C-alpha positions in Angstrom: 23.6 32.2 35.8 22.4 34.2 32.8 23.3 37.8 33.6 26.7 39.3 34.5 25.2 40.5 37.8 24.1 37.0 38.8 27.5 35.7 37.8 29.2 38.3 40.1 26.8 37.5 43.0 27.7 33.7 42.7 31.4 34.5 42.6 31.4 36.7 45.7 29.3 34.2 47.6 31.7 31.3 46.9 35.4 31.9 47.5 36.4 28.7 45.7 34.4 29.7 42.6 35.9 33.2 42.8 39.5 31.7 42.8 38.6 29.3 39.9 37.2 32.1 37.7 40.1 34.4 38.4 42.5 31.6 37.4 40.5 30.9 34.2 40.7 34.6 33.3 44.5 34.4 34.0 44.7 31.4 31.6 42.9 33.4 28.9 45.3 36.3 29.5 48.3 34.0 29.1 46.7 32.5 26.0 46.5 36.0 24.6 50.2 36.6 24.9 51.4 33.1 23.9 48.9 31.7 21.4 47.0 34.6 19.8 50.2 36.3 18.5 50.8 33.2 16.4 47.8 34.2 14.3 49.1 37.7 13.5 52.9 37.1 13.6 53.5 36.8 9.9 51.3 39.8 9.1 53.4 42.0 11.4 56.9 40.9 10.5 56.2 41.3 6.8 55.0 44.9 7.6 51.5 44.4 6.2 50.1 45.8 9.5 51.4 47.5 12.6 51.5 45.5 15.8 48.7 47.7 17.3 46.4 47.3 14.3 47.1 43.6 14.1 46.3 43.1 17.8 43.0 45.0 17.3 42.1 42.9 14.3 43.0 39.7 16.3 40.7 40.8 19.1 37.8 41.4 16.7 38.2 38.1 14.9 38.9 36.1 18.0 35.5 37.3 19.3 33.9 36.3 16.0 35.5 32.9 16.2 34.2 32.4 19.7 30.7 33.6 18.7 30.3 31.6 15.5 31.7 28.4 17.0 29.4 28.8 20.0 26.5 29.2 17.7 27.4 26.0 15.8 28.3 24.0 18.9 26.9 24.9 22.3 28.7 22.1 24.2 31.8 24.2 24.7 33.0 22.2 27.7 32.6 18.8 26.0 36.3 18.0 25.6 37.0 18.8 29.3 34.0 17.0 30.7 34.7 13.8 28.7 38.5 13.7 29.2 38.6 13.7 33.0 36.3 13.1 35.8 36.4 15.3 38.9 33.9 13.2 40.9 30.7 14.2 42.5 32.0 16.5 45.3 31.6 20.1 44.1 34.1 21.6 46.5 36.8 19.0 45.5 36.0 19.5 41.8 36.5 23.2 42.0 39.8 22.8 43.9 41.1 20.4 41.3 40.0 22.6 38.4 41.6 25.7 40.1 44.9 23.7 40.6 44.9 22.7 36.9 44.4 26.3 35.8 47.2 27.5 38.1 49.5 25.0 36.5 48.6 26.2 33.0 49.4 29.9 34.0 52.7 28.9 35.5 53.8 26.7 32.6 52.8 29.2 29.9 54.5 32.0 31.7 57.8 30.1 31.8 57.5 29.5 28.0 56.8 33.2 27.5 59.9 34.2 29.4 62.0 32.3 26.9 60.0 33.5 23.9 58.9 30.0 22.9 55.4 29.4 21.6 53.4 27.0 23.7 50.0 25.4 23.4 47.5 26.4 26.0 45.2 23.6 24.7 47.8 21.0 25.5 48.7 22.7 28.8 45.0 22.6 29.7 44.7 18.9 28.9 47.9 18.1 30.8 46.9 20.3 33.9 43.4 18.8 34.1 44.8 15.2 33.7 47.4 15.8 36.5 44.7 17.2 38.7 42.3 14.3 38.1 45.0 11.8 38.9 45.8 13.6 42.1 42.1 13.8 43.0 41.4 10.1 42.5 44.9 8.8 43.5 45.0 6.8 40.3 44.2 7.0 36.5 40.6 6.2 37.2 39.6 9.8 36.5 41.2 9.9 33.1 39.2 8.8 30.0 41.8 7.1 27.8 39.5 7.0 24.7 39.2 10.8 24.7 42.9 11.3 25.6 44.1 9.3 22.6 42.4 11.9 20.3 45.0 14.4 21.6 47.8 12.2 20.3 46.1 11.9 17.0 45.6 15.7 16.9 49.3 16.3 17.5 50.5 14.2 14.5 47.7 15.3 12.2 48.2 19.0 12.9 52.0 18.8 12.4 51.8 16.8 9.2 48.8 18.8 7.8 50.3 22.1 8.7 53.7 21.4 7.1 52.1 19.8 4.0 49.5 22.5 3.5 52.2 25.2 3.9 54.4 23.6 1.4 51.6 23.0 -1.2 50.0 26.4 -0.8 53.3 28.2 -1.1 54.3 26.0 -4.1 51.0 26.8 -5.8 51.3 30.5 -5.2 54.9 30.5 -6.5 53.9 28.7 -9.6 50.9 30.9 -10.2 52.8 34.2 -9.9 56.1 32.9 -11.4 56.0 35.3 -14.4 54.5 38.2 -12.5 56.3 41.4 -11.8 57.1 41.1 -8.1 56.8 44.8 -7.1 53.4 44.9 -8.7 52.2 41.9 -6.7 53.1 43.6 -3.4 49.7 45.4 -2.9 47.8 42.2 -3.7 49.7 40.1 -1.2 49.6 42.8 1.4 45.8 42.7 1.3 45.7 38.9 1.0 47.9 38.5 4.0 45.8 40.7 6.1 42.8 38.5 5.1 44.9 35.4 5.9 45.8 36.7 9.4 42.2 37.6 10.1 41.2 34.0 9.2 43.9 32.7 11.5 42.6 34.9 14.3 39.1 33.7 13.7 40.2 30.0 13.9 42.1 30.7 17.0 39.0 32.1 18.7 37.0 29.2 17.4 39.5 26.6 18.7 40.7 28.2 22.0 38.4 31.2 22.9 35.2 29.3 23.4 37.1 26.4 25.1 38.1 28.7 28.0 34.7 30.4 28.1 33.3 26.9 28.6 35.7 26.4 31.5 34.2 29.4 33.3 30.7 28.0 32.8 31.9 24.6 34.0 33.3 26.2 37.1 29.9 27.8 38.0 27.8 24.6 37.4 30.4 22.4 39.2 30.3 24.7 42.2 26.6 24.0 42.5 27.1 20.2 42.1 25.4 20.4 38.6 26.3 19.2 35.2 26.1 21.5 32.2 22.6 21.3 30.8 22.3 19.9 27.3 19.9 22.7 26.2 22.2 25.5 27.5 21.9 28.5 25.1 25.4 29.9 25.5 25.2 32.2 22.5 21.9 33.7 23.5 22.5 34.0 27.2 26.2 34.7 27.6 27.2 37.3 25.1 28.7 39.4 27.9 31.0 36.4 28.8 32.1 36.1 25.1 33.0 39.8 25.2 34.9 39.5 28.5 37.0 36.5 27.2 37.8 38.4 24.0 38.9 41.5 25.8 41.1 39.6 28.3 42.7 37.7 25.4 43.3 40.9 23.5 44.9 42.4 26.6 47.3 39.5 26.9 48.3 39.8 23.2 49.0 43.5 23.8 51.1 42.7 26.9 53.4 40.0 25.6 52.7 39.4 21.9 55.8 41.1 20.4 58.1 38.5 21.9 56.2 35.6 20.4 55.7 37.4 17.1 59.5 37.7 16.8 60.0 34.1 17.6 57.4 32.7 15.2 57.6 35.2 12.4 61.3 36.2 12.3 63.6 33.7 14.1 62.2 30.5 12.5 62.0 31.6 8.8 62.6 34.9 7.1 59.3 35.6 5.3 58.2 37.7 2.4 54.6 38.8 1.9 53.6 35.9 -0.4 55.1 33.5 2.0 53.3 35.0 5.0 50.1 34.8 3.1 50.7 31.1 2.2 51.5 30.3 5.8 48.3 32.0 7.1 46.0 30.4 4.6 47.6 26.9 5.1 47.3 27.1 8.9 43.7 28.3 8.7 42.7 25.6 6.3 44.4 23.0 8.5 42.5 24.2 11.6 39.3 24.3 9.6 39.8 20.7 8.5 40.5 19.5 12.1 37.5 21.5 13.5 35.1 19.9 10.9 36.3 16.4 12.0 36.2 17.4 15.8 40.0 16.8 16.3 41.5 18.5 19.3 44.5 20.4 17.9 46.8 23.2 18.7 46.7 26.5 16.8 50.4 26.9 17.6 51.2 23.6 16.0 49.3 24.4 12.9 50.8 27.9 12.4 54.4 27.0 13.2 54.5 23.9 11.0 52.8 25.8 8.1 55.6 28.4 8.3 58.2 25.5 8.2 56.4 24.1 5.1 56.6 27.5 3.5 60.3 27.8 4.3 61.0 24.4 2.8 59.7 25.5 -0.6 62.7 27.8 -1.0 65.2 25.5 0.6 65.3 23.4 3.8 68.2 25.4 5.1 65.9 28.4 5.2 64.4 27.0 8.4 66.1 27.8 11.7 66.1 24.4 13.2 67.5 25.7 16.4 64.2 27.5 17.1 62.3 24.5 15.8 64.1 22.2 18.2 63.3 24.5 21.2 59.6 24.5 20.3 59.5 20.8 19.8 61.2 20.3 23.2 58.6 22.6 24.8 55.7 20.6 23.2 57.2 17.3 24.3 57.7 18.6 27.9 54.3 20.2 28.2 52.3 17.0 29.0 54.5 15.6 31.7 55.7 19.0 33.0 52.3 20.8 33.2 50.7 17.5 34.3 53.1 17.2 37.2 52.5 20.8 38.2 48.8 20.2 38.1 49.2 17.1 40.2 51.3 18.8 42.9 49.1 21.9 42.9 46.0 19.8 43.4 47.6 18.1 46.4 48.6 21.5 47.8 45.2 23.1 47.1 43.4 20.2 48.8 45.5 20.8 51.9 44.9 24.6 51.9 41.2 24.8 50.9 39.5 21.7 52.2 
């Protein structure tokens, strides 16, 4: 499968593959309206950019993040393939993967309805885990050594995001303490646009190439093959990167404003220098975790960095009601989405076998 035409021919010849790819594109769309807005939320609510311009910028830098990360690391499906085992039956593997993807779409849509940011990365892990358990009838299909990295990632991203947000904002405040605030507005406006672009880039690097890898995984699994080690994704699948980026941008345009309001306005009231601090802190946190191959959530990094920025002024500046709702969503994602993945796998096996 190198060209878009070959990809289409394989999809139309295999109904199970067609369903799996459509569900993957649905997950990317949902990711666009639930995760991608986090990258540009602060830039919009501080009026540095209009929502339309910010969405366009997010689409461009999401693509660049996908492209650069893929150039650096071609094993885009590594996390998925190591975390769970779908067995050697290609039909059953596609059914399980399709059920997991359906669970992610359903779970993320419910979170969007309530305007609460959720992590598609964690929903993906939970859905796949639930599906693998249903497929094997036990935990035999779950790799505990890989799964524990997710737990590490949660704590590290939360602590690092909050700490970096606090330190960066504290440093900016000290550096510009004697500056005339109105005169600093143009600088921070440009700086925050750059910060939002870096966040969008890291979102693409973390999430965009992950879901592109799911599509490739679907195709190879449908043929009973493993992803080849010498697969040249960046050279052979530029069209797939473009497709994923466009779908993600469409999702951001469809539902991004609700999440932007929740992240950028309801949790902490931000000024331009604070928005800049939050963006830079979150981007640095994601970069650190990426360098050390830690599976983390872009949502965790961004929201906790905003909390850290808010804490510089005073702890009461944080709306803990919104924070509580988000934490509850994160806590429920693993059992909730995992259960949906488990049940949908059982249902899909009855329907499609």
